[in-house]
C-alpha positions as CSV (number, residue, x, y, z in Angstrom):
1,M,-33.5,18.7,-54.7
2,S,-33.4,16.7,-53.5
3,R,-34.4,14.1,-53.1
4,R,-33.0,13.3,-50.1
5,V,-32.2,10.5,-47.8
6,V,-33.0,10.9,-44.1
7,L,-29.6,10.1,-42.6
8,A,-29.0,8.7,-39.2
9,G,-29.3,11.5,-36.6
10,S,-31.8,13.6,-38.5
11,L,-34.5,15.3,-36.5
12,T,-37.9,13.7,-36.2
13,G,-39.8,16.5,-34.5
14,A,-39.7,20.1,-33.5
15,L,-36.9,21.4,-31.3
16,L,-37.1,24.6,-29.4
17,L,-33.7,26.2,-29.6
18,T,-32.8,28.8,-27.0
19,A,-29.7,30.5,-25.7
20,C,-28.8,32.5,-22.7
21,G,-30.9,35.6,-22.8
22,G,-33.8,36.5,-25.0
23,S,-33.6,40.3,-24.7
24,S,-31.0,42.9,-25.7
25,D,-30.2,43.5,-22.1
26,D,-28.8,40.0,-21.7
27,L,-26.6,40.1,-24.8
28,D,-22.9,40.6,-24.8
29,P,-22.2,42.8,-27.9
30,S,-18.6,41.5,-28.0
31,A,-19.9,38.0,-28.6
32,A,-22.1,39.1,-31.6
33,G,-19.4,38.4,-34.2
34,G,-20.7,41.2,-36.4
35,W,-24.3,40.2,-36.3
36,S,-26.9,42.8,-35.3
37,Q,-28.8,42.5,-32.1
38,E,-31.5,44.8,-33.3
39,Y,-34.0,42.0,-33.5
40,A,-33.3,40.5,-30.1
41,G,-36.4,38.9,-28.6
42,T,-37.9,37.9,-32.0
43,E,-39.1,34.3,-32.2
44,L,-38.7,32.5,-35.5
45,N,-40.3,29.2,-36.7
46,V,-38.4,27.3,-39.4
47,L,-39.7,24.3,-41.4
48,A,-37.0,22.2,-43.1
49,E,-36.6,18.8,-44.6
50,A,-35.6,16.0,-42.2
51,T,-32.0,15.8,-43.3
52,L,-28.6,15.9,-41.8
53,N,-28.2,19.6,-42.8
54,S,-31.3,20.4,-40.7
55,D,-30.0,18.4,-37.8
56,I,-26.7,20.3,-37.9
57,L,-28.4,23.7,-38.0
58,A,-30.5,22.7,-35.0
59,Q,-27.4,21.9,-33.1
60,M,-25.7,25.2,-34.0
61,A,-28.8,27.4,-33.7
62,P,-28.0,28.4,-30.0
63,E,-24.9,30.1,-31.3
64,F,-27.1,32.2,-33.6
65,T,-29.4,33.0,-30.7
66,S,-26.4,34.0,-28.5
67,M,-25.2,36.4,-31.1
68,T,-28.5,38.0,-32.2
69,G,-31.0,37.3,-29.4
70,I,-33.3,35.8,-32.0
71,E,-34.8,32.5,-30.8
72,V,-35.4,29.7,-33.4
73,T,-37.7,26.7,-33.4
74,I,-36.8,24.3,-36.2
75,E,-39.4,21.7,-37.2
76,T,-38.6,19.0,-39.8
77,A,-40.6,16.7,-42.0
78,P,-39.8,14.2,-44.9
79,F,-40.0,15.5,-48.4
80,A,-43.7,14.9,-49.2
81,Q,-45.0,15.9,-45.9
82,L,-43.0,19.1,-45.9
83,V,-44.4,20.1,-49.2
84,Q,-47.9,19.5,-48.0
85,R,-47.4,21.4,-44.8
86,A,-45.7,24.4,-46.5
87,T,-48.4,24.5,-49.1
88,L,-51.2,24.5,-46.5
89,D,-49.5,27.1,-44.4
90,F,-49.0,29.4,-47.4
91,S,-52.4,28.9,-49.0
92,T,-54.3,29.5,-45.8
93,S,-52.1,32.5,-44.7
94,Q,-51.7,30.8,-41.3
95,G,-48.2,32.2,-40.9
96,D,-47.0,29.3,-38.8
97,F,-43.6,29.3,-40.4
98,D,-41.3,32.3,-40.9
99,V,-38.7,30.5,-42.9
100,V,-39.4,27.4,-45.1
101,S,-36.8,25.3,-46.8
102,I,-38.6,24.2,-50.0
103,P,-37.7,22.1,-53.0
104,Y,-36.6,24.5,-55.7
105,D,-39.0,23.1,-58.2
106,Y,-41.9,24.5,-56.2
107,L,-40.4,28.0,-56.4
108,G,-42.7,29.1,-59.3
109,A,-45.8,27.8,-57.5
110,Y,-44.9,29.7,-54.3
111,A,-43.3,32.8,-55.6
112,G,-45.9,33.2,-58.3
113,S,-48.7,33.0,-55.7
114,G,-47.1,35.8,-53.6
115,Y,-46.1,33.5,-50.7
116,L,-42.4,34.4,-50.6
117,E,-40.6,37.6,-49.8
118,D,-38.4,39.2,-52.5
119,F,-34.9,39.0,-51.0
120,A,-33.4,42.1,-52.7
121,P,-35.0,44.6,-50.3
122,L,-34.1,42.4,-47.3
123,M,-30.5,42.2,-48.4
124,E,-30.3,45.9,-48.9
125,A,-32.0,46.8,-45.7
126,N,-29.8,44.5,-43.6
127,A,-26.5,44.9,-45.3
128,D,-24.9,46.4,-42.2
129,K,-26.6,43.9,-39.9
130,V,-24.9,40.7,-41.1
131,S,-21.4,39.6,-40.3
132,D,-18.6,39.7,-42.8
133,D,-18.7,35.9,-42.5
134,F,-21.7,36.0,-44.9
135,R,-20.6,37.0,-48.4
136,Q,-23.0,36.8,-51.3
137,E,-20.2,36.0,-53.8
138,N,-19.3,32.9,-51.7
139,V,-22.6,31.2,-52.6
140,I,-22.2,29.1,-55.7
141,P,-23.8,31.3,-58.4
142,G,-25.5,28.6,-60.5
143,L,-26.9,27.1,-57.4
144,W,-28.4,30.4,-56.2
145,D,-29.9,31.0,-59.6
146,T,-31.5,27.6,-59.8
147,A,-32.7,27.6,-56.2
148,A,-34.0,31.2,-55.8
149,Q,-34.4,33.1,-59.0
150,W,-37.9,33.4,-60.5
151,D,-39.3,35.9,-63.0
152,G,-36.4,38.3,-62.6
153,A,-36.3,38.3,-58.8
154,Y,-34.7,36.3,-56.0
155,Y,-37.1,34.7,-53.5
156,G,-34.6,33.0,-51.2
157,M,-31.1,31.5,-51.0
158,P,-30.0,27.9,-51.5
159,S,-30.3,25.8,-48.3
160,N,-28.0,23.0,-49.6
161,S,-26.1,21.9,-52.7
162,A,-27.6,18.5,-53.5
163,V,-26.6,17.4,-57.0
164,T,-26.4,14.1,-58.8
165,M,-23.3,12.1,-59.6
166,M,-22.2,8.6,-60.4
167,M,-21.1,6.5,-57.4
168,Y,-19.1,3.3,-57.9
169,R,-17.0,0.7,-56.2
170,Q,-13.5,1.8,-57.0
171,D,-11.9,-1.2,-55.2
172,L,-13.7,-3.6,-57.6
173,F,-12.8,-1.6,-60.7
174,E,-9.1,-1.8,-59.6
175,D,-9.0,-5.5,-59.0
176,E,-6.7,-7.1,-61.5
177,S,-8.8,-10.3,-61.9
178,E,-11.9,-8.3,-62.6
179,Q,-10.0,-6.1,-65.1
180,A,-8.8,-9.1,-67.0
181,A,-12.3,-10.7,-67.1
182,F,-13.9,-7.5,-68.2
183,M,-11.4,-7.1,-71.1
184,D,-12.1,-10.7,-72.2
185,A,-15.8,-10.1,-72.1
186,Y,-16.1,-6.7,-73.6
187,G,-12.8,-5.9,-75.4
188,Y,-12.0,-2.7,-73.6
189,E,-10.6,-1.7,-70.2
190,L,-12.7,-1.7,-67.1
191,A,-13.0,1.9,-65.9
192,P,-15.7,4.1,-64.5
193,A,-18.3,4.6,-67.2
194,T,-18.3,7.7,-69.3
195,T,-21.1,6.6,-71.6
196,W,-24.4,4.9,-70.9
197,E,-23.3,1.9,-73.0
198,Q,-20.4,1.4,-70.8
199,Y,-22.5,1.9,-67.7
200,A,-24.8,-0.9,-68.9
201,D,-21.9,-3.2,-69.7
202,I,-20.5,-2.7,-66.2
203,A,-23.9,-3.4,-64.7
204,K,-24.2,-6.7,-66.5
205,F,-20.6,-7.7,-65.8
206,F,-20.8,-7.2,-62.0
207,T,-24.1,-8.9,-61.5
208,R,-23.2,-12.2,-59.7
209,D,-25.1,-14.9,-57.9
210,A,-24.3,-16.3,-54.5
211,G,-21.5,-18.8,-54.9
212,E,-19.8,-17.0,-57.7
213,Q,-16.4,-15.2,-57.4
214,L,-16.0,-11.4,-57.0
215,A,-12.5,-10.0,-56.7
216,G,-11.2,-13.4,-55.6
217,E,-13.8,-14.1,-52.9
218,T,-16.8,-16.4,-53.0
219,L,-20.1,-14.5,-52.6
220,S,-22.5,-15.6,-49.8
221,E,-25.1,-13.3,-51.3
222,P,-25.9,-12.0,-54.7
223,V,-24.2,-8.8,-55.9
224,Y,-25.9,-6.5,-58.5
225,G,-24.1,-4.3,-61.0
226,V,-26.4,-1.3,-60.5
227,T,-29.1,-0.1,-58.2
228,L,-31.8,2.5,-59.1
229,A,-34.8,4.2,-57.6
230,G,-37.9,3.0,-59.5
231,K,-40.8,3.5,-57.1
232,R,-43.9,5.7,-58.1
233,H,-42.2,8.6,-56.3
234,E,-40.2,11.8,-57.0
235,A,-37.1,9.6,-56.8
236,A,-37.8,7.7,-60.0
237,V,-38.7,10.9,-61.9
238,F,-35.5,12.6,-60.8
239,E,-33.3,9.6,-61.6
240,W,-35.0,9.3,-65.1
241,L,-34.2,13.0,-65.8
242,N,-30.5,12.2,-65.5
243,Y,-30.8,9.7,-68.4
244,A,-33.3,11.9,-70.3
245,N,-31.1,15.0,-70.2
246,S,-28.1,13.2,-71.6
247,F,-30.2,11.4,-74.3
248,G,-31.4,14.8,-75.5
249,G,-34.9,14.5,-74.0
250,G,-36.6,15.4,-70.8
251,V,-39.7,17.4,-69.9
252,L,-39.2,20.8,-71.7
253,S,-37.1,22.0,-74.6
254,P,-35.0,25.2,-74.2
255,E,-37.9,26.9,-76.0
256,G,-40.4,25.8,-73.3
257,E,-42.2,23.1,-75.4
258,L,-43.1,19.7,-74.0
259,I,-40.8,17.0,-75.3
260,L,-41.9,14.0,-73.2
261,D,-43.0,11.9,-76.2
262,T,-39.9,12.5,-78.3
263,D,-37.7,9.6,-79.4
264,E,-35.0,10.8,-77.1
265,S,-37.2,10.9,-74.0
266,V,-38.7,7.5,-74.8
267,D,-35.3,5.9,-75.5
268,S,-34.0,7.2,-72.1
269,L,-36.9,5.6,-70.2
270,D,-36.4,2.4,-72.1
271,Y,-32.7,2.5,-71.1
272,M,-33.5,3.1,-67.5
273,S,-36.0,0.2,-67.6
274,S,-33.3,-2.1,-69.1
275,L,-31.0,-1.5,-66.2
276,G,-33.6,-3.2,-63.9
277,E,-32.3,-6.6,-65.1
278,F,-29.1,-6.0,-63.2
279,A,-30.6,-4.3,-60.1
280,P,-31.6,-5.8,-56.8
281,P,-35.1,-7.3,-56.8
282,G,-37.8,-4.8,-55.9
283,Y,-36.1,-1.8,-57.5
284,T,-39.5,-0.6,-58.6
285,S,-40.3,-0.1,-54.9
286,A,-37.1,1.7,-54.1
287,T,-36.4,5.4,-53.5
288,W,-33.2,7.1,-52.4
289,D,-33.2,5.4,-49.0
290,E,-33.0,1.9,-50.6
291,V,-30.4,3.0,-53.2
292,T,-28.2,4.4,-50.4
293,A,-28.6,1.4,-48.2
294,Q,-27.7,-1.0,-51.0
295,L,-24.6,0.9,-51.8
296,Q,-23.6,1.0,-48.2
297,Q,-24.2,-2.7,-47.7
298,G,-22.0,-3.5,-50.8
299,I,-24.7,-5.4,-52.6
300,A,-24.7,-2.9,-55.6
301,V,-21.6,-1.8,-57.5
302,Q,-22.8,1.5,-59.1
303,A,-25.6,4.0,-59.1
304,I,-26.7,7.5,-60.1
305,S,-27.6,9.2,-56.9
306,W,-27.3,12.4,-54.9
307,G,-24.1,13.8,-53.6
308,D,-25.6,14.4,-50.2
309,T,-25.6,10.7,-49.7
310,A,-21.9,10.4,-50.2
311,G,-21.3,11.1,-46.5
312,A,-23.3,7.9,-45.7
313,M,-20.9,5.9,-47.8
314,E,-17.9,7.1,-45.7
315,N,-19.6,6.7,-42.3
316,P,-18.0,3.7,-40.5
317,D,-21.0,3.4,-38.2
318,Q,-23.4,2.9,-41.2
319,S,-21.3,1.7,-44.2
320,A,-19.5,-1.5,-45.2
321,V,-17.8,0.3,-48.1
322,V,-15.8,3.1,-46.3
323,G,-12.8,4.0,-48.5
324,K,-14.0,1.8,-51.3
325,M,-16.3,4.2,-53.2
326,A,-15.4,6.8,-55.9
327,Y,-17.5,9.4,-57.6
328,G,-17.7,10.6,-61.2
329,D,-19.7,12.5,-63.7
330,I,-23.1,11.4,-64.9
331,P,-22.4,9.4,-68.1
332,V,-23.3,10.7,-71.6
333,L,-24.9,9.1,-74.6
334,D,-21.9,9.5,-76.9
335,E,-18.2,10.1,-76.2
336,G,-17.6,13.9,-76.4
337,D,-21.0,14.9,-75.3
338,E,-21.2,17.4,-72.4
339,H,-21.8,15.9,-69.0
340,H,-24.9,17.1,-67.2
341,A,-25.9,16.5,-63.6
342,L,-29.3,17.4,-62.0
343,H,-29.7,20.1,-59.5
344,G,-31.4,19.0,-56.3
345,A,-30.9,22.1,-54.1
346,W,-33.6,23.4,-51.8
347,T,-34.4,27.0,-51.1
348,Y,-34.6,29.0,-47.9
349,G,-37.7,31.2,-48.5
350,I,-39.2,33.8,-46.1
351,S,-42.9,33.8,-45.9
352,T,-44.8,37.0,-46.6
353,E,-46.7,36.2,-43.4
354,A,-43.4,36.1,-41.4
355,S,-43.5,37.7,-38.0
356,D,-40.3,39.6,-38.8
357,A,-38.9,39.2,-42.3
358,D,-35.7,41.1,-41.3
359,A,-34.9,38.7,-38.4
360,A,-35.7,35.8,-40.7
361,Y,-33.2,37.1,-43.2
362,L,-30.5,37.2,-40.6
363,F,-31.1,33.6,-39.8
364,V,-30.8,32.6,-43.5
365,A,-27.6,34.7,-44.0
366,W,-26.2,33.1,-40.8
367,A,-26.9,29.6,-42.1
368,L,-24.9,30.5,-45.3
369,S,-22.1,32.1,-43.4
370,E,-18.6,30.7,-43.8
371,P,-18.1,29.2,-40.3
372,V,-21.6,27.5,-40.4
373,Q,-21.1,26.2,-43.8
374,K,-17.7,24.7,-42.8
375,Q,-19.2,23.0,-39.8
376,I,-22.0,21.6,-41.9
377,G,-19.3,20.0,-44.0
378,E,-17.4,18.8,-41.0
379,M,-20.5,17.1,-39.6
380,G,-21.4,15.3,-42.9
381,G,-23.9,17.7,-44.4
382,V,-23.7,19.5,-47.8
383,P,-22.8,23.2,-47.9
384,A,-23.6,25.7,-50.7
385,T,-20.5,27.8,-50.7
386,F,-17.2,27.9,-52.5
387,S,-15.2,28.3,-49.2
388,A,-16.6,25.0,-47.8
389,F,-16.0,23.0,-50.9
390,E,-12.5,24.3,-51.3
391,D,-11.5,24.1,-47.7
392,P,-8.2,22.1,-47.5
393,E,-9.1,20.5,-44.2
394,L,-12.5,19.3,-45.5
395,L,-11.1,18.1,-48.8
396,E,-8.7,15.7,-46.9
397,T,-11.6,13.8,-45.4
398,L,-14.4,14.2,-48.0
399,P,-13.4,12.4,-51.2
400,S,-16.7,13.2,-53.0
401,W,-16.4,16.9,-52.8
402,P,-14.3,17.7,-55.9
403,Q,-16.9,15.8,-57.9
404,Q,-19.8,17.5,-56.2
405,L,-18.4,20.9,-57.2
406,R,-17.8,19.7,-60.8
407,S,-21.3,18.4,-60.9
408,L,-22.7,21.7,-59.6
409,E,-20.9,23.5,-62.4
410,N,-22.6,21.5,-65.1
411,A,-26.0,20.7,-63.5
412,V,-29.3,21.5,-65.0
413,A,-32.5,22.3,-63.2
414,R,-35.9,20.7,-63.2
415,P,-38.9,22.8,-64.3
416,R,-39.9,25.3,-61.6
417,N,-43.1,26.7,-63.1
418,A,-46.3,27.1,-61.1
419,E,-47.8,23.9,-62.5
420,W,-44.8,21.7,-61.7
421,P,-46.5,20.0,-58.7
422,Q,-49.3,18.7,-61.0
423,M,-46.8,17.8,-63.7
424,L,-44.8,15.9,-61.2
425,D,-47.8,13.8,-60.2
426,Q,-48.3,12.8,-63.8
427,L,-44.6,12.0,-64.3
428,M,-44.5,9.9,-61.2
429,L,-47.4,7.8,-62.5
430,Q,-46.2,7.4,-66.1
431,V,-42.5,6.8,-65.3
432,S,-43.6,4.2,-62.9
433,N,-45.9,2.6,-65.5
434,G,-43.0,2.4,-67.9
435,L,-40.7,0.8,-65.4
436,V,-43.2,-1.8,-64.0
437,G,-44.5,-2.8,-67.5
438,E,-48.0,-1.3,-67.1
439,A,-47.2,0.5,-70.3
440,T,-44.4,0.6,-72.8
441,P,-42.0,3.6,-72.4
442,Q,-43.6,5.1,-75.6
443,E,-47.2,4.7,-74.2
444,A,-46.3,6.0,-70.8
445,L,-44.6,9.2,-72.0
446,T,-47.2,9.8,-74.7
447,D,-49.8,9.7,-71.9
448,A,-47.7,12.0,-69.8
449,Q,-47.4,14.4,-72.8
450,D,-51.2,14.4,-73.3
451,E,-52.0,14.9,-69.6
452,I,-49.4,17.6,-69.0
453,T,-50.5,19.4,-72.2
454,G,-54.0,19.6,-70.6
455,I,-52.5,20.9,-67.4
456,L,-50.5,23.7,-69.1
457,G,-53.1,24.5,-71.8
458,D,-52.6,27.8,-73.6
459,K,-49.5,28.6,-71.5
460,L,-47.4,26.5,-73.9
461,P,-44.7,27.3,-74.8
462,L,-43.7,28.3,-71.3
463,T,-41.7,31.5,-71.1
464,E,-40.6,31.0,-67.5
465,F,-39.6,27.6,-66.2
């Protein structure tokens, strides 16, 4: 996904990245590190989401140029604007961008329209042109399948590993006075929620007014037991899917039938709405940015959010809760149920209008190479490889990483069919209607079911999604 938060330091515009020498005559073969210089002099344009990962790649790109002679211009845009620009570039065959990092749920729309190169021929043709630092088996398999596989072929590689998890204030959970008060109120021990019932109890328990006590201190401002993204935006839909998946609902059944108006889906939206009582005012205008800020500021105790925001929690320049946060599985409906997170990965795709698809492939492989992935982790981004997530040095400083890897191993994907963009528009409208009270959850999801049935028509049940 993600759904992403634009972290401090992200790019806001295009950067032309060059290194010494643009021709093969200027290159030092001994500095190539195993990367081919066959495509020296090629110029690539890359469109990526405005995130910390993109910022890091921009800073590192001169290293790629020095090894390959391939010059790279990286341009960034926020989620919605990036989708608009990518769609326009693809649909008009402008060819402005050689590599595009796209939300994986647009994969069916773009690959199905012939906009993206099949990666298998590129990988085969360039097997001897990439360094040993790039290994296909190092990329997390489920992430690759979700981000890039469509209709039996691979149309890219994962550009990051965003996945959802539960974030919570461990310091408050471990406070003895809060533990005793919770036991008195609810009759069981205060601990990170494993079920949605516990999650709601904790949300209610920690919601305090200014002047009340919290962990032995008098509050000067209110504290809320939960925060959530409820704006008419992708963020609300993606958050709702975490609840819906564990309630047994969602958008599509495993057989490809719409299940938006089922009891399970309706109950999950009703549950999400009920949490609003314990969230900061204005949660129906909040996206990932506000959720992250409220956790950082210490005014919210727990949230379901994206793993790629965990770095912001531990950044002393941005956060008041450094060292106080912990990370856990998405809760389940009933004890014993299987935990499921939500994939949010994006995809590096190569345009069929690319000036040089082989050179573009080298850039993508380099971005997923072991040294680059480790540096992404060191600088606060989110990698997509086992080697980075299991690196001992990184694990010492990144407390969220073991949970991110666990979440990746049980994460489920959003639909990726060609009609998903239109489906998402309806879901944004109807989930919002259910949260703000314009409709009951039942009415909202029944309307979504009807509208999306009209969008899909005789394609139901979907065979590829």
